[in-house]
Each structure stands twice: as structure tokens, then as C-alpha cells.
N, C-alpha and C positions, 0 to 999 in steps of 0.2 A: 917537388912538389908543390903545385900549387896548394896556398894556404886555403883551407875549409871557410868557403862564406857562412854567416846565420843564415838562417832561413828565416825571410819577414814575418817581422810581429805583426800578428792578427788579433784585431781585438773582438772582444767577444760579439757576437752578432744579439741584437734587439728586438728579432722579428723572432714571431710566437712561429711556433712550429704549427701547420694547419691542422684544426680540431679533427677526430675521428668522427668521419660522417657516419652516421646512424643506419645500420642497415635494417631496410624495410623488409616488414615482413609481406607474405604474398599478398595476404587483405589487407593492409594499410595501403601496400602499391597500389592494386586494383580499385582500392574505394577513395582514390585520390578526387576528392571535387573542384578540381582547379582544370584550367584550360589544357596544361601539360598533361594532367591525368586525362581528361578525354580524349586529346591527340594520341595516345600511345595507347587507350584501348580500342579508341579505331584501327589503329596500324594492327594490333594484336587480332583484330576480330578479320582484319581484311585476311590475313595470312590463317585462317582457320576454316575447315571443310564444315559443311552447317551444321550436323551432326558433332561434331567439336563444340561448335558453337554454342548450341541448344546446350548440351552438357555442361558445358562452363556458365552459362546463365540458370542452370537448374539444379543442377547435383554438386559442383563443385564447391563444398562448405569449406576447405580450407582454405579455397583461395580468397571466398569471400565475406569468411567469419572475423570479426572482431579479436582480439588477441585474447580479451579476455572471457571470449565464448571459446577456446581451443583447450584441449588438458595441458594442464600443467608439461613442463618440460622435466622436471626436477621428478623425483620418486613421490608416490602419494599413496595415501589409502583412501583419505578423503578429502574430495574436492566442492568447496560451498562455493559459490554463484550467490551471491548478494547484492541484488541491484535494483533498479528503480522500473517500474512499468513499460512495457514496452521495447526494453533492451534487445529481446530476445533470449531469455534464459529458457525458455521451454524449447525456444526449435536448438539452440547447445545442448539440452539435453535429450532431444529425439536423438538427435546426430549424432552426439557420442553412442547411444544406443545400437543405433543404424551399423556404426562401424565397428563397436563389440563386435558385433554379432557379425558382422559382414568376413571379420580377420582370424574368427576363433568358433569355429564350429562345436566346441565341447561347453560354450559359455551357459549358464543359466542366470538369467538378470532377474530382479526384483524391481516392480515398477510400484510403487507406495505413493496414494494420494491422502488426501485429507477424508475421500468418501468413493469407492469405485464408481460410482457417477462419473466425477472428477477425473476421476483415472482413466476412464471412456473418452467422457465427451472432450478431453484436455489433452491429457497425456499419449492415448491412443489416435482416437479419431478426429483430434483437432486439427486446425488450419496449420499449426507447427508442429506436431504428434507426427507419432513413429510412422504410421504410415503416410502423410503427407511429405513427409522427409526420405521414405524410399522410391525409388525409379522402380517402374513396373516390372525390371528384370529380378530385381533384387528385393519384391516387395514379401513379407513374410506372409504365411495364413494366417488370418486372424480368426479364432472362434471364442467369441462372446461369452456363451456360456459354458466355457470351459476355463473362461480368465487366461487366455492362452494366444499365446505368438508364439511360429515355429517358422523358423528359415530352412531354409532349402538345406545349409550345410549341417545340419542339426541344431546349431543355435536354440534356447527356447527361452519366452519372456514371459512370467505369471501377473497377476493383476493383484494388488492387494489395496485393502482400505486401513489409513492408519489408525481408523475410530473400530478394527477388530486387533486387538494387539496380537492378539493368542492365534490368528492364523499366521501368524511369522514364528509359530511355536512346530519345529519339526523339518520345515524344510533347510534346502542345501543351497547357496547361491555361490557366484565366482565374483557377479557385479550387482549393484543396485543405483538404481535413479529413483530420488525420493522429491518431490514435486511441493513448494510452498508449504515448505515446513515450517514455517511462523504460524499457521492459520490453521494446522490440526487441535484438533479437539485435544484440550489437556486437562477434560474432568477426570476425578480421579486419577491422576496419572498417567491416562491414555498415552499420549503422544510422548512420552519421555519412554512408557513400556513397549510402544511401537518400535522405537527407534533401537531400544538399548534388545529386544527379541529379535531389531533384523540384524544388529553387529552379531550377536552368535550365531547366525546362519550364513555369515562371511567367513567358511571355511572350503571353498573349491578351489581349485587353482594354484598356480605360482606367486599370485599376488593380486588376492583380492580389491575390489576398490567402491568406493558407494559416491555420489556424487550427487548432492542437494543443492537444488534453485529454489529459491525466496525474495521475496520482497520483503524486508525486515518488519517485524513488528516485536512489542515486548512480549515474549514469553520464554518461559524458562528453559526449552531446548535449542531457541536461538541463542541465548546466552551462554548455554554450556558451548554449544558450538563456536561463536565469537572467541568465549574463553581460551578454548582448546587451541584455535587461530593463532593466540597470542605466543601461546607459548609453544607455537610449532607444530600441535599435532594434524591439524588442518591446514590448507591451502586457502587460501582466501583470495577470490576476486571480483573487484567490485565493478559496477558501471551505473550510469544515470542514463536516463532517460533521454537527455539532450543529445546523445550520442547517437543513438536511430533516428536523428531528424532526419535525415536526407531519406528515408525508408518509410515512416509515419505521414499519414495522411498529414495534410498541413491545416487544415482546420480542427484535428482533434489535438494537433501537438500545441497548435494555439490556446488551442481553450484551456487545455490542462496546465500548460504555465501559465495564464492570466487569472486563471481560478486560484492555482493551489501552491505555484512558484514563493512566496512569500509566507506561508504557514509550516507549522511543523509535519505537518501532514504532507506535505510537498519535499520537504527533505526527506521526510521517509518511504514516500511511495513514489518521489519522481528521482530522486539523486540516492534511495539505497541504504540512505545514515538510519540507525536504531533511533527513535527519538526515546530517549531517556527519561522518566518519569522524575519529577523532580519532590524530593522527601517530603513528604508530611502535606503534598496535596491532599484536596480534598476526593478528586477524581486521578485515574490513571487510566491510559488507553486502553491497558486489558481490561478496564473495568467496562469503559466504553462499545468497546468492540462484544461484548459480552451482552450487552443490551441493544443492540444495534440489528435492528428487524434484517431478516436475510433476501426478504423481498417485496414486494408492496403490502401496506396496510391491507389486511381481509375486512375491508368497509365493511362488506353486506354480511360477514359474518360476527363482526364484530362493531356494530351502529354506534355512533360519537353521542355520549347522554351531553358533554358539554363539550364549548370549545372557546377557548379564550384566545385572545391579542393583547400579550404584556408589553409596557412600553418603559424602556430609562434613559428619559429624554436626555440630552448631553446639555452641559452648563451654558456653551455658546456655540453658535454655525463653525467656529475655527477650533472650534475643542475635538472630543472624541467621537464616537459614531453616534446614531443614535440607537439604541439596544431594542429590536423589535421581535419579537418570538410569537408563534403560533402551537399551541398546544392543545391536545383535546383527552378527555377523559371518556373511557370505552366503559359498558356497562357492566364489563367486568374486573370494573376497579382498577383497572391499570392505564397510564400514562402513555400518551405517546406524542413525544414532539416533533413536528409538522413541518415547521419551516424556520428559515433565519430571513426575516427580510430586512434585517438591519442594512441599514444609510450611513456613508461617510458623510464629514463636513456638509450636513446639509441646515439648510435655513430652518427657521420653525413652519413653515408655509410648507417648505419639503416633506419635511417629517412626519408631518402630521395627513400628508395626503398618503404617503406611504401607508401609514398606520390605519387610513380610512380603506384604501386599497384591498390591505392584507385581511380587514374587518372582511370586506365585503366575500374575497377571493375565498376564501375557507369559511364564510357560514357562521362566524362567531357571534355568539351571544352575548359576549361581553368584554369591554376592553380594560384593562388594569393599566393606569399609568401612575408612576410615581412624581409625585409633587416635590420632592424635596427642591428641585431645581427649578423653578420657577412658580411655583404655589397655583393659585389663580391661573397664572397666565398659561398652563398648560392644555387645562379643561376649555378657555378661549379659543385656544389655538386649534385643538380636536374639534370644539361643533363650528368653527370656522369651514374645516374639510369637509362639513358636511355629513358627520360623524351621528348616525341615526340610532346606534345601540346605546345601552345603557352603559355610562363610564364609570370605573370606581377610580377615585384617586385614592393611595396608598402611598403613606409615610414610614419611611425608614427609620426606624429609633433604634436599630442595633446596624453595627456592620456589616458588611456584605457578606464576610468570610461565617459570622456568625448566625445570617439569614440562612445561607448555603447548606450550612451542617445537615438541618433536617433533610434537606433535599436529596443530599448525598448520601445518607441512609436510605433514603427510598431509592435509589440505583443499586445499593447493595442488598436490597430485600428484592430488586428483580420487579421492581413496581412500574418503572420508567422505561420504555423506551424509543430510540431515533430511528425514526421512518427515512434513512437515508444518512450521509455522511455532511456534516454542518464544521468544516475544517476550522475556518476562522472560533466561531462559538466554542468546539471544542477545545481547541489551543486556551482560549480562555480559561477555560473550566480547569484545565487540569494545572492552571498558574492560580489557583486559589488556595491560600494555606490556611490549615485546621485554625493555627496561631492567630489569624486577622492580615495576613500580609497577602501582596499580590508578587508572584514573581513570573507573570504571563505577558503576553505582547501588549505594547500600548501601555496607557498610563493607565489605565482603567475598564476591569470587566463589564464592560457594558451588557457585552451580547448573553454573558454569563448571568448579568443583573436579572437582566428581561428574562431571561428563562426562572431563572429563582422565584422571580414573581408570578408569573403565569404557574408551574407547578407547586406554588403557595396557593395560591386561587382555588387550582383545583382539586388539590388531595388532603391541605390542611386545615382548610376553612370550613367549619358547619354548615351544609347543603342544607339544610333548613325541606328535609324533605318528611312528608305526614308520616306519622307514628302513629300505631295503634296502644294506649296505656291500659293495662288491666286495674282496676279499681277493687 
């Protein structure tokens, strides 16, 4: 018997096993903006009939949607899409409602928005609303007067306003879509009451579900849902505006990135991150949102009594920005911040011209400028810029935070409004601490300091109006 031969010894292989290839979802595969992706889409298009190609381009949401826009694969009761503007939150909500109604004739769906007008104009009738997401053969019957959508198979959706929490007492639902929950009015706890009342109505069907879509803001309901997400009770999907770059208008996308990318507002509105308040700050995001005018200032009904331009000059051309803020005082005693005209790294001649231009454009009756940095040079530079308005030089004898405290109190009292969004200015305001420190962007709150000077001049200085005194 021949002797057994030992098997040849084998050295352990040093080659790494090939990494598992990530399986692309249908949407990720279709949206590949590469040469290979374009070639694959062209090949797919050539193999389809015209009606199939039209359906693919218009209604195949499961194929074109990004993963964060599609319902979670695991079991869920509450799904929160927290994303930046333009990400496609509304379209995701509308498509989910359409899909639920299409496959469940017993579905009873609540559509809840900040107001009935927003539910109608955005969630139902909007460009990305339920009606736009429904092809002709599957479109529901819409009865605005009844606040109701009805599908052929019997599914029904009702429209509700979060500003009317009691309207959610009594009905029963199997599904709900709540849009922009972070902007629901929470005066007297209305937003929280609307959410809680809705939860009590979710008692139809084997697995009631609620989808909430929103851009984050500092609000109690927002914090509550994010806390629930951390605890595992809410499935959280996040998204950024940049993810929709290929489908957003190029000029819109470029303008939003250029204007807001470096600000806390940009992290919130573009990246979908909650901009937390700094503990101890004189202002916070929620307060500023309450003080923001919803539309353009009613100039005709509320004529300006005074308009001032306030300036916080930089210490040097290489230093921080020159704060330039325009504010007006109405006849009703309420001040409105109209513009932030601040400029970065400007020479004295350049920021002086910017001040003169702001005064001319807004019809100011006075320019207020801090003279700590430069003394009489500030007046000379402004005069050289052909500033023909009365100029008032002010000296800062107290710290920035100490000067800002009474102005913050005016905001709390509802006596100041913002006519628009001033992202960089508001970032600085939210970084001014009551104790005197500054925790905001940049080395100095130059924009916020200019705002304080403007509102101090309008609201805290004696106006010298004629009075009648009895003897």
C-alpha cells in the first residue's frame, strides 16, 4: 500500500475578500447623474412604450424618490421627515397619502397644516400637493367647502388646521399627514394640543400611522418629536437642500447657498439641523420668529414716523464687518427693522458710501454712528461720502450686552418687528449673552450692535415732541 502523501501546505492568503457591493435602490439607480447613469436611462427609455415612458417620468415615485422620501421599511407609527427647504418634503407627504388611498379603500386620512389656507394651497392644491401627485385616472374628488377629498375606492381625507385643535376632537383616522409642524402656532399651547388631539383620533385600522414633514425650528413640538426619535418611538429621516440640487432651479440653488450657507439659519433651513438656542442669550430663534412680519410691512396703513440708519464702524479695514442697520418707528409706537446693509472688510470710504446709499434708499432722517472706533474720523468719512443728513455720534460707555438688554426687552414686549429674514444679523443677536459674553459668529457682534444703536435712538431716546402742560 503506497504511503500516504501529505497534502501540500498552503500559506494563508493575504488577499482581501471583495467588499460586498451596495445594492442600489430603484431611485438611486435612476438618479445617477453620471455618464453610465445617462446611458442606462437611455437604454431603458428605448425599451419602453411611449405610455410606459410617460408613466415612468411622471408617476413612478417609488423609482425617482430618494430613500429618505420613501416610507421606512421597518414597522413604524410615526415617521418624521426633517429636512431643508426644497428637499421634497411636501412631495413625499403627498405621494404617501396618494399611495395609502390607492391601496386602502377604508383609509380615513387627516391632512393637518398650520392653517386651513396652507392645507389647501400647499398640501392639496400646491405644485407638490395631493392633486398634483395624482394621475388623472386616480385623482380624488376635491370638495373645498367640505374640507374633503374622496377617492373612487372609498378612501377619504379631511383637511384640518392646527390652529383649531378642538376640530380634532371626535373624528377617527387611520392615517395622518402633518406638514411643517415646527411652524404650527403654539400660542396657549395650540400646537401641542393639536398634535395630542390628533393622536387620540388615530384608532382606525390595524396599524394607524402619522407622517410629519417639516423644516426644523425651535418649537416645543419639534423638540418633543426629536426626543421621541432618540428614544426609538419615532422614525426620523433627514435631508439637505443640496440633495435636490439637480432638480432645483440653478439660480435659486446658487442664491440660497451663497446667502445662507455659512449661517445658523442655513444649517437649519438648508441642512435640516435644529439651531439650538444658546443658554443665557438675550434673543432666541423662537422669539425672533414671533417678531417676524408674515408679509410686507403695511406702509400705507402704518406710515413711518422716523427712519434711522445706525452704523457700528470696524476698527480697521481688515477687521470685522461694518454694521449698518436700517430701522423705522411707526406712528403706533412699534419699530420695524427694515434692512441689514452691513458690509465685510470694507475701507472707510467704502463703508461710508454704503451708509450714504442706505440713508438715501430708505429715506432716513438721521444717521447714528458709534464713535468709539475712530472718534472724529467717523464723522469726517461720512461727510466725505456726501452724507447730507443729520449725523449723531454716540459713545459706548457700557458693554454691548448691557446696551442690548433693554432692546431685547422691547422684543419680548412685542414692540419690534423684523420685515424679513436677516440671517447673519440674527445669528449675532442669538449669540449676545446676558452676562456680557458673546458666543456668536465672528469676533464681534457688529451687526447686532448697529441694530441696538438704531432701536435705542428710536425707542429709548426722548423724542422732544411738543406737549401741553397744564398750570
